[in-house]
C-alpha positions as CSV (number, residue, x, y, z in Angstrom):
1,M,51.9,8.0,36.3
2,N,53.0,11.8,36.3
3,I,50.2,14.3,36.4
4,L,50.5,17.9,35.4
5,L,47.8,20.3,36.6
6,I,47.3,23.6,34.6
7,N,45.9,26.8,36.0
8,L,45.0,29.0,33.1
9,L,45.5,32.8,32.8
10,L,42.2,34.1,34.3
11,N,41.6,36.9,31.8
12,G,42.4,34.9,28.6
13,V,44.0,36.3,25.4
14,H,43.7,40.1,25.0
15,F,46.0,42.1,22.9
16,Q,45.0,45.6,23.9
17,H,46.2,45.6,27.5
18,R,44.4,48.2,29.5
19,K,46.5,50.9,31.1
20,D,43.8,53.3,32.4
21,A,42.4,54.3,35.7
22,T,40.1,51.1,35.8
23,S,43.0,48.6,35.7
24,I,43.1,46.2,38.4
25,S,46.1,44.9,40.4
26,H,47.5,41.6,39.3
27,R,47.2,39.1,42.1
28,I,48.0,35.3,41.9
29,Y,45.1,33.4,43.5
30,P,45.6,29.7,44.6
31,P,43.7,27.2,42.4
32,L,41.6,25.8,45.2
33,G,39.9,23.4,42.8
34,L,43.2,21.9,41.5
35,I,44.5,21.6,45.1
36,S,41.6,19.7,46.1
37,L,41.8,17.4,43.0
38,A,45.4,16.8,43.7
39,G,44.6,15.5,47.2
40,S,41.9,13.2,45.8
41,V,44.4,11.3,43.7
42,I,47.8,11.7,45.4
43,E,47.3,8.5,47.5
44,K,46.9,6.4,44.3
45,D,49.6,3.8,44.1
46,Y,50.2,4.4,40.3
47,V,50.7,8.2,40.7
48,S,54.4,9.0,40.8
49,Q,54.4,12.8,41.0
50,I,52.0,15.8,40.6
51,K,53.1,19.2,39.6
52,C,51.2,22.4,38.8
53,L,52.0,25.0,36.1
54,D,50.2,28.2,37.0
55,Y,50.2,30.6,34.0
56,N,49.1,33.5,36.2
57,R,52.6,33.8,37.6
58,F,53.9,35.1,34.1
59,S,53.3,38.4,32.5
60,F,51.7,38.3,29.0
61,D,51.5,42.0,28.7
62,A,54.2,42.1,25.9
63,C,52.1,39.7,23.8
64,C,50.6,41.7,20.9
65,N,49.0,38.7,18.8
66,E,47.9,35.2,19.2
67,D,51.3,33.8,17.9
68,E,53.1,35.6,20.7
69,Y,50.8,34.2,23.4
70,Y,51.2,30.7,21.9
71,S,55.0,31.0,21.8
72,L,55.1,32.0,25.5
73,I,52.6,29.4,26.5
74,Y,54.7,26.8,24.6
75,Q,57.8,28.0,26.2
76,K,56.7,27.7,29.8
77,L,55.1,24.3,29.0
78,L,58.4,23.1,27.4
79,E,60.2,23.6,30.8
80,H,58.3,20.6,31.9
81,K,59.4,18.5,29.0
82,S,61.5,16.2,31.4
83,F,58.6,15.8,33.6
84,N,56.8,14.1,30.7
85,P,53.4,13.9,32.1
86,D,51.1,11.0,31.3
87,V,48.0,13.0,32.2
88,V,47.4,16.8,31.9
89,C,44.4,18.3,33.9
90,V,43.3,21.7,33.0
91,S,41.0,23.9,35.2
92,L,38.7,25.7,32.8
93,M,36.6,27.8,35.2
94,L,35.9,31.1,33.3
95,S,34.7,31.9,29.8
96,A,37.4,34.7,29.8
97,S,40.0,31.9,30.0
98,Y,38.7,29.9,27.0
99,S,40.9,31.7,24.4
100,F,43.9,30.9,26.4
101,F,42.7,27.3,27.0
102,K,42.6,26.6,23.3
103,L,46.2,27.7,22.8
104,A,47.3,25.7,25.9
105,A,45.6,22.6,24.8
106,R,47.3,22.7,21.4
107,C,50.7,23.2,23.1
108,V,50.1,20.3,25.5
109,K,49.4,17.9,22.7
110,T,52.4,19.2,20.6
111,I,54.8,18.7,23.3
112,F,53.4,15.7,25.0
113,D,51.7,14.0,22.1
114,R,51.0,10.7,24.1
115,C,49.4,12.3,27.2
116,T,45.9,12.3,28.1
117,L,44.3,15.8,28.3
118,I,41.4,16.2,30.8
119,C,39.6,19.4,31.5
120,G,37.0,20.4,34.0
121,G,35.5,23.3,35.9
122,I,32.5,25.6,35.7
123,H,33.0,26.6,31.9
124,A,33.9,23.2,30.8
125,T,30.9,21.7,32.5
126,A,28.5,24.2,30.9
127,T,29.9,23.9,27.4
128,A,31.2,20.3,27.1
129,G,29.7,19.8,23.8
130,L,31.2,22.8,22.1
131,I,34.6,22.0,23.7
132,F,34.7,18.6,22.0
133,E,33.4,20.2,18.8
134,Q,36.0,23.1,18.9
135,D,39.1,21.4,20.5
136,K,40.4,18.2,19.1
137,D,43.2,18.1,21.6
138,V,40.8,17.4,24.5
139,D,40.4,13.7,25.5
140,Y,38.0,14.0,28.4
141,V,35.7,16.7,30.0
142,I,34.7,16.0,33.5
143,C,31.2,17.8,34.2
144,G,30.6,18.7,37.7
145,E,33.0,18.2,40.7
146,G,36.0,16.0,40.0
147,E,37.0,14.7,43.4
148,E,35.2,11.4,42.8
149,A,35.2,11.3,39.1
150,L,38.8,11.9,38.4
151,P,40.3,9.2,40.7
152,K,38.0,6.7,38.7
153,L,39.0,8.1,35.4
154,L,42.7,7.7,36.3
155,D,41.9,4.2,37.4
156,N,40.6,3.5,34.0
157,I,43.7,5.1,32.2
158,A,46.2,3.2,34.5
159,E,44.5,-0.1,34.2
160,N,43.4,0.3,30.5
161,K,39.7,-0.2,31.5
162,T,36.6,1.5,29.8
163,E,34.3,1.5,32.8
164,N,31.6,4.0,32.6
165,I,32.0,6.9,35.0
166,P,29.2,9.3,35.8
167,G,30.0,12.8,34.6
168,V,33.1,11.8,32.6
169,H,32.7,12.5,28.8
170,H,34.9,11.4,25.9
171,R,34.2,12.5,22.3
172,D,33.2,8.9,21.6
173,N,31.1,8.8,24.8
174,M,29.2,12.1,25.2
175,K,26.4,11.5,27.6
176,F,23.8,14.2,26.6
177,S,20.3,14.0,27.7
178,P,17.8,15.6,25.3
179,E,15.1,15.7,28.0
180,T,17.3,18.0,30.3
181,G,19.3,19.6,27.5
182,Q,22.4,18.9,29.6
183,F,25.4,16.7,29.7
184,E,25.4,14.1,32.5
185,I,27.0,15.7,35.7
186,A,29.2,13.7,38.2
187,P,27.6,13.3,41.6
188,V,28.7,15.9,44.1
189,A,31.5,14.6,46.3
190,R,30.3,13.2,49.6
191,D,33.5,13.9,51.4
192,I,35.1,17.1,50.7
193,D,37.7,17.1,53.5
194,L,41.1,18.3,52.0
195,N,44.1,15.9,51.8
196,L,46.8,18.3,53.2
197,R,49.4,16.4,51.2
198,A,48.1,18.1,48.1
199,Y,49.9,21.3,49.1
200,D,53.3,19.7,48.4
201,C,52.4,19.6,44.7
202,F,52.2,23.4,44.5
203,D,54.6,26.3,44.8
204,M,53.1,27.6,47.9
205,A,55.7,30.4,48.2
206,L,54.0,31.9,45.1
207,Y,50.6,32.0,46.9
208,T,51.8,33.0,50.3
209,S,54.4,35.7,49.7
210,G,53.5,39.1,48.5
211,T,49.9,38.4,49.1
212,A,48.8,41.9,49.9
213,T,45.1,42.4,49.5
214,F,42.8,45.3,50.2
215,N,40.3,44.2,52.8
216,L,39.2,47.4,54.7
217,S,41.2,46.4,57.8
218,K,41.1,48.6,60.8
219,K,44.6,47.2,61.8
220,G,46.4,48.8,58.9
221,F,48.6,45.9,58.0
222,H,48.8,43.0,55.4
223,A,49.4,39.5,56.9
224,K,50.1,36.4,54.9
225,N,46.7,35.2,53.8
226,F,45.3,32.3,52.0
227,P,41.8,31.4,50.8
228,V,40.0,28.4,52.4
229,M,36.6,26.8,51.7
230,A,34.7,25.3,54.6
231,S,31.7,24.3,52.6
232,R,30.3,24.1,49.1
233,G,26.8,24.5,47.6
234,C,24.1,27.3,47.7
235,P,20.4,26.7,47.4
236,V,19.8,30.2,46.3
237,R,19.0,30.3,42.6
238,C,20.5,33.6,41.5
239,T,20.3,34.0,37.8
240,F,23.8,35.4,37.5
241,C,25.7,32.8,39.6
242,A,27.4,29.8,38.1
243,A,28.7,28.1,41.3
244,H,25.9,25.6,41.3
245,V,27.2,24.2,38.0
246,T,30.0,22.2,39.8
247,H,29.1,22.6,43.5
248,G,25.3,21.9,43.3
249,R,22.5,23.5,45.4
250,I,22.8,21.5,48.6
251,P,25.3,22.9,51.3
252,R,28.1,20.3,52.3
253,W,30.6,21.0,55.0
254,R,34.1,19.9,55.6
255,S,34.6,18.5,59.2
256,L,35.7,21.0,61.6
257,D,38.9,18.9,62.5
258,N,39.9,19.0,58.8
259,I,39.5,22.8,58.5
260,R,41.3,23.2,61.8
261,D,44.2,21.0,60.6
262,E,44.3,23.0,57.3
263,V,44.5,26.4,59.0
264,I,47.1,25.4,61.4
265,F,49.2,23.6,58.7
266,L,49.2,26.8,56.7
267,Y,50.4,28.8,59.7
268,E,53.0,26.4,60.8
269,K,54.5,25.7,57.4
270,Y,53.8,28.9,55.5
271,G,53.3,31.5,58.1
272,V,49.6,32.2,57.0
273,T,47.9,34.2,59.8
274,E,44.8,35.3,57.9
275,I,42.4,33.1,56.1
276,Q,39.8,34.3,53.5
277,L,36.7,32.1,53.7
278,K,35.5,31.7,50.1
279,D,32.4,29.6,50.6
280,D,29.4,29.9,48.1
281,N,27.2,30.7,51.2
282,F,27.1,30.0,54.9
283,L,24.2,27.7,55.6
284,P,23.0,26.4,57.8
285,K,23.4,29.1,60.6
286,Q,24.5,26.5,63.3
287,K,27.3,25.2,61.1
288,T,28.5,28.8,60.5
289,L,28.4,29.5,64.3
290,E,30.5,26.2,64.9
291,L,32.9,27.2,62.4
292,F,33.6,30.7,63.8
293,N,33.7,29.2,67.4
294,M,36.4,26.8,66.3
295,L,38.4,29.4,64.4
296,R,38.2,31.7,67.5
297,K,40.0,29.3,69.7
298,L,42.9,28.5,67.3
299,P,46.4,29.1,68.9
300,I,47.7,31.4,66.1
301,P,49.1,34.9,67.0
302,D,47.3,37.8,65.5
303,F,45.0,35.4,63.6
304,K,42.2,36.9,61.5
305,V,39.4,35.7,59.4
306,N,38.1,37.5,56.3
307,V,34.7,36.3,55.0
308,Q,34.5,37.2,51.4
309,N,30.8,37.6,51.2
310,M,27.7,36.9,53.2
311,S,24.0,36.8,52.3
312,A,21.9,39.5,54.2
313,N,19.0,36.8,54.2
314,H,20.9,34.2,55.8
315,I,22.8,36.0,58.6
316,D,21.5,37.9,61.7
317,N,23.2,39.7,64.6
318,E,24.4,36.6,66.3
319,I,26.3,35.7,63.1
320,I,27.8,39.2,63.1
321,D,28.8,38.9,66.8
322,A,30.4,35.6,66.1
323,L,32.2,37.1,63.0
324,A,33.7,39.9,65.3
325,N,34.7,37.4,68.0
326,V,36.8,35.6,65.4
327,N,38.9,38.6,64.9
328,S,37.3,39.7,61.6
329,D,36.9,43.5,61.3
330,T,34.8,43.7,58.2
331,L,31.3,42.5,57.4
332,I,31.0,42.0,53.6
333,L,27.5,41.6,52.2
334,A,26.5,40.8,48.5
335,I,23.5,42.9,47.9
336,E,23.6,43.0,44.0
337,S,20.7,45.2,43.3
338,G,19.0,48.0,45.4
339,A,16.0,47.9,43.0
340,G,13.1,45.6,44.4
341,E,11.9,44.6,40.9
342,I,15.5,43.6,39.9
343,Q,15.9,41.5,43.1
344,K,12.8,39.6,42.0
345,R,14.0,39.2,38.5
346,I,17.5,37.9,39.5
347,K,15.9,35.6,42.1
348,K,18.3,37.0,44.8
349,H,15.3,38.2,46.9
350,C,17.6,40.1,49.2
351,D,15.7,41.7,52.1
352,L,16.8,45.2,51.5
353,D,15.4,46.6,54.6
354,K,17.1,44.0,56.7
355,A,20.4,44.4,55.0
356,I,20.3,48.2,56.1
357,E,19.8,47.2,59.7
358,L,22.6,44.5,59.7
359,V,25.1,47.1,58.3
360,K,24.0,49.5,61.1
361,Y,24.4,46.8,63.7
362,A,27.8,45.9,62.4
363,K,29.0,49.4,62.4
364,S,27.7,49.8,66.0
365,I,29.8,47.0,67.3
366,G,33.0,48.3,65.6
367,L,33.0,46.5,62.3
368,N,33.7,48.1,59.0
369,T,31.2,47.2,56.3
370,W,31.5,46.6,52.6
371,C,28.7,45.9,50.1
372,F,28.8,44.6,46.6
373,Y,26.4,45.7,43.8
374,I,25.8,44.7,40.2
375,I,24.2,46.8,37.5
376,G,23.1,45.9,34.0
377,F,21.1,42.7,34.5
378,P,18.9,41.7,31.4
379,G,16.1,44.4,30.9
380,E,17.4,46.5,33.7
381,T,16.8,50.3,32.9
382,I,19.2,53.1,33.7
383,E,16.7,54.3,36.2
384,Q,16.9,51.1,38.0
385,M,20.7,51.1,37.9
386,R,20.6,54.5,39.5
387,E,18.1,53.0,42.1
388,T,20.8,50.6,43.2
389,I,23.4,53.4,43.5
390,D,20.8,55.5,45.5
391,Y,20.1,52.5,47.7
392,S,23.8,51.9,48.4
393,I,24.2,55.7,49.6
394,K,21.2,55.1,51.9
395,M,22.8,51.9,53.2
396,N,25.9,53.9,54.3
397,S,28.4,51.0,54.3
398,D,32.0,51.9,54.7
399,W,33.0,50.8,51.2
400,V,31.2,49.6,48.2
401,S,32.0,47.7,44.9
402,Y,29.8,48.4,41.8
403,S,30.4,45.9,38.9
404,T,28.7,45.2,35.6
405,A,26.6,42.1,35.1
406,V,28.9,39.7,33.0
407,P,27.0,36.5,31.8
408,Y,28.7,33.3,32.1
409,P,27.6,29.9,30.5
410,G,25.6,27.8,33.0
411,T,23.7,30.8,34.4
412,E,20.1,31.8,33.6
413,M,21.4,35.3,33.0
414,Y,23.5,34.0,30.1
415,D,20.6,32.2,28.5
416,E,18.6,35.4,28.9
417,F,21.1,37.5,27.1
418,V,21.4,34.9,24.4
419,A,17.6,34.8,24.0
420,M,17.5,38.6,23.7
421,G,20.0,38.4,20.8
422,Y,22.8,40.4,22.7
423,I,25.4,37.5,22.8
424,D,26.1,34.3,20.9
425,D,26.2,31.0,22.6
426,S,29.6,30.3,21.1
427,P,33.3,30.6,21.5
428,L,32.8,33.9,19.5
429,F,31.5,35.5,22.7
430,W,33.6,33.7,25.1
431,N,36.7,34.9,23.4
432,S,35.5,38.5,23.8
433,T,34.7,38.3,27.6
434,T,36.8,39.6,30.5
435,I,36.3,38.7,34.2
436,R,35.0,42.3,35.1
437,D,33.7,44.2,32.0
438,R,30.6,44.2,29.8
439,T,31.6,43.7,26.1
440,F,28.3,44.2,24.4
441,D,25.6,46.9,24.1
442,T,22.0,46.4,25.1
443,A,18.9,48.5,24.3
444,E,19.2,50.2,27.7
445,I,22.8,51.1,27.7
446,K,26.0,50.8,25.8
447,A,29.0,48.7,27.1
448,A,31.2,51.8,27.4
449,D,28.6,53.7,29.2
450,I,27.8,51.1,31.8
451,K,31.4,50.5,32.6
452,E,31.8,54.3,33.1
453,M,28.7,54.5,35.2
454,A,29.9,51.8,37.6
455,Y,33.4,53.2,37.8
456,V,32.4,56.9,38.5
457,A,29.9,55.5,41.2
458,N,32.9,53.8,42.8
459,L,35.1,56.9,42.6
460,K,32.3,59.1,44.1
461,Y,31.4,56.8,47.0
462,N,34.7,55.3,48.1
463,F,37.0,58.4,47.6
464,I,35.2,61.7,46.8
465,N,32.5,61.2,49.5
466,N,34.4,58.6,51.7
467,P,32.2,57.7,54.8
468,H,35.3,57.5,57.1
469,I,36.7,61.0,56.0
470,R,33.0,62.5,56.0
471,D,32.5,61.1,59.6
472,K,35.9,62.5,60.7
473,K,37.5,59.1,61.4
474,Y,40.7,60.2,60.1
475,E,43.1,57.8,61.8
476,E,41.0,54.8,60.4
477,A,40.7,56.5,57.0
478,E,44.6,57.0,56.8
479,K,45.0,53.2,57.6
480,I,42.4,52.3,54.9
481,F,44.1,54.4,52.2
482,L,47.7,53.4,53.0
483,D,46.6,49.9,52.7
484,F,44.8,50.6,49.5
485,I,47.8,52.2,47.8
486,N,49.9,49.3,49.0
487,V,47.9,47.2,46.6
488,F,46.8,49.8,44.0
489,D,49.9,52.1,43.9
490,F,48.8,53.9,40.8
491,H,45.4,55.2,42.3
492,I,45.4,59.0,42.1
493,F,42.2,59.2,44.1
494,A,43.5,57.2,46.9
495,F,46.5,59.5,47.2
496,D,44.1,62.6,47.0
497,C,42.1,61.0,50.1
498,L,45.4,60.9,52.0
499,R,46.1,64.5,51.1
500,R,42.7,65.6,52.2
501,I,43.3,63.7,55.5
502,Y,46.6,65.2,56.2
503,N,45.2,68.7,55.4
504,L,42.3,68.1,57.8
505,T,44.6,66.9,60.6
506,R,47.1,69.8,60.0
507,Q,49.9,67.5,58.8
508,Y,50.8,69.8,56.0
509,E,54.2,68.3,55.3
510,K,52.7,64.9,54.6
511,A,50.1,66.6,52.4
512,N,52.7,68.3,50.4
513,E,54.6,65.0,50.1
514,T,51.5,63.2,48.9
515,I,50.9,66.0,46.4
516,E,54.3,65.5,45.0
517,K,53.8,61.8,44.8
518,M,50.6,62.5,42.8
519,R,52.5,64.7,40.5
520,I,55.2,62.2,39.8
521,L,52.6,59.4,39.2
522,M,50.7,61.6,36.7
523,N,54.0,62.1,34.9
524,T,55.4,58.6,35.0
525,N,52.7,56.0,35.5
526,P,50.6,55.1,32.4
527,T,47.7,53.7,34.6
528,S,47.8,56.9,36.8
529,K,47.6,59.1,33.7
530,G,44.3,57.5,33.0
531,F,42.7,59.4,35.9
532,E,43.2,62.6,33.9
533,K,39.6,62.2,32.5
534,Y,38.2,62.0,36.2
535,L,40.1,65.1,37.6
536,Y,36.8,67.0,37.4
537,L,35.6,65.0,40.4
538,L,38.4,66.3,42.7
539,D,38.2,69.6,44.8
540,E,39.3,72.8,43.1
541,E,42.7,73.1,44.8
542,I,44.3,69.7,43.6
543,R,42.3,69.7,40.3
544,E,43.8,73.0,39.2
545,Y,47.4,72.0,40.4
546,L,47.2,68.8,38.4
547,A,45.5,70.4,35.4
548,K,48.2,73.0,35.3
549,Y,50.9,70.3,35.3
550,I,49.1,68.2,32.7
551,N,48.8,71.2,30.4
552,H,52.7,71.7,30.5
553,R,53.8,68.1,30.2
554,E,55.0,66.7,26.9
């Protein structure tokens, strides 16, 4: 049996490709779910070969209509014609990917008409019924985690059996419960240790080369990095989070030996010296301390750990000390809202006073701090959104990320927006979503206005009023912004921060070189040109210079 795994384009089918100042860099992220699934079936006697087709490695920017998307999807899939997969597994994690999924599924069944097409993931789990209704090419949907369900399903296919498998749905056997209003979910995997042989099925060079990420590092360099999940499951019932749809509510940990083996394997085979921990949460505390203690002792030169987000309610100074000891230089906290009433409504219940103290302590021991916020929850007023921004200023972290609340099927927030009449529970809405922007108006604020509110707040905090520059930490600030433009090479405001740093440190030649770079970018880079509408935020000297140039260009 040949198995082809497909990782969908994250942001789906969109014809008006954004070339403005809010564009984000295109980075290819390893499909951790597919890697784990490959490990769960690779030892099967009937499995001959497993390959992965990752559509994120290709540019679809030139595609102006659905037919052009279909043509490119088909062309890349056709390159696997000789592989002739018996089974194709598609990871449908995000609503934004659904439009792309429909085209890919049609291509799969056109080229490999005898294959079995299986899909799973968060979006597939939350919308199984509509997927069967809308997509005739899908044979099976696995709801929940697939590490135990997929091997059993492949057993059925290989041995031509029809044994019932919990969480596995066929259009002739859709196990829906009217009492719960949900499709049957596969039991969570009891053993989530990773089979390292799975990495042989993926183009690891794609995921471990050119992996520059902005992470607020004090060291000013980008190591080869790779994401790792040490545990799954989070008991907190945040209304905006869909992780529980597949991972459940109860924290489950991989064995320390298995995590250690994976990290050493990634270093020895691919040169990875930095891991990004992507866990849903880090509970219980003792397990987290044991993890950090193990990682601290690994024999990897210049090894670093970057923890993607932590909950203020579930960490303390001891955890922060352990984080610092594992050679991490940034504490990242997911705060979400600075408004107490919204904290209750979204069921995050973040202790806002404690969070301020945690940031203060982390900074006192030399860590950088980065806090994440979301605005635009159901019923949230503009005043409450501003309360979050005001709170973030009071928090005084070194960096912030403000984003807009985007509802995903399977979340309570999605159901709220449906009930309020702002979105449809249908592919009509899924096809309009992106992974980062609100696409619908509410009574409180229009979609364009909330996007602008979040973006301007980011510009003001991180660039115009950058804490490192304000506190005269010029050397660290220079490293931060050199790292930033290494990833976001179009960002006029980041270059302006470097200009200010060089002027303040009397490095006038570098300042002039930076100004010239800004001029060239505004003249040649479409994304950089998008900053023209935000130039009013810059200081008078550079604003007048760039305005003069803009007024004279063609």
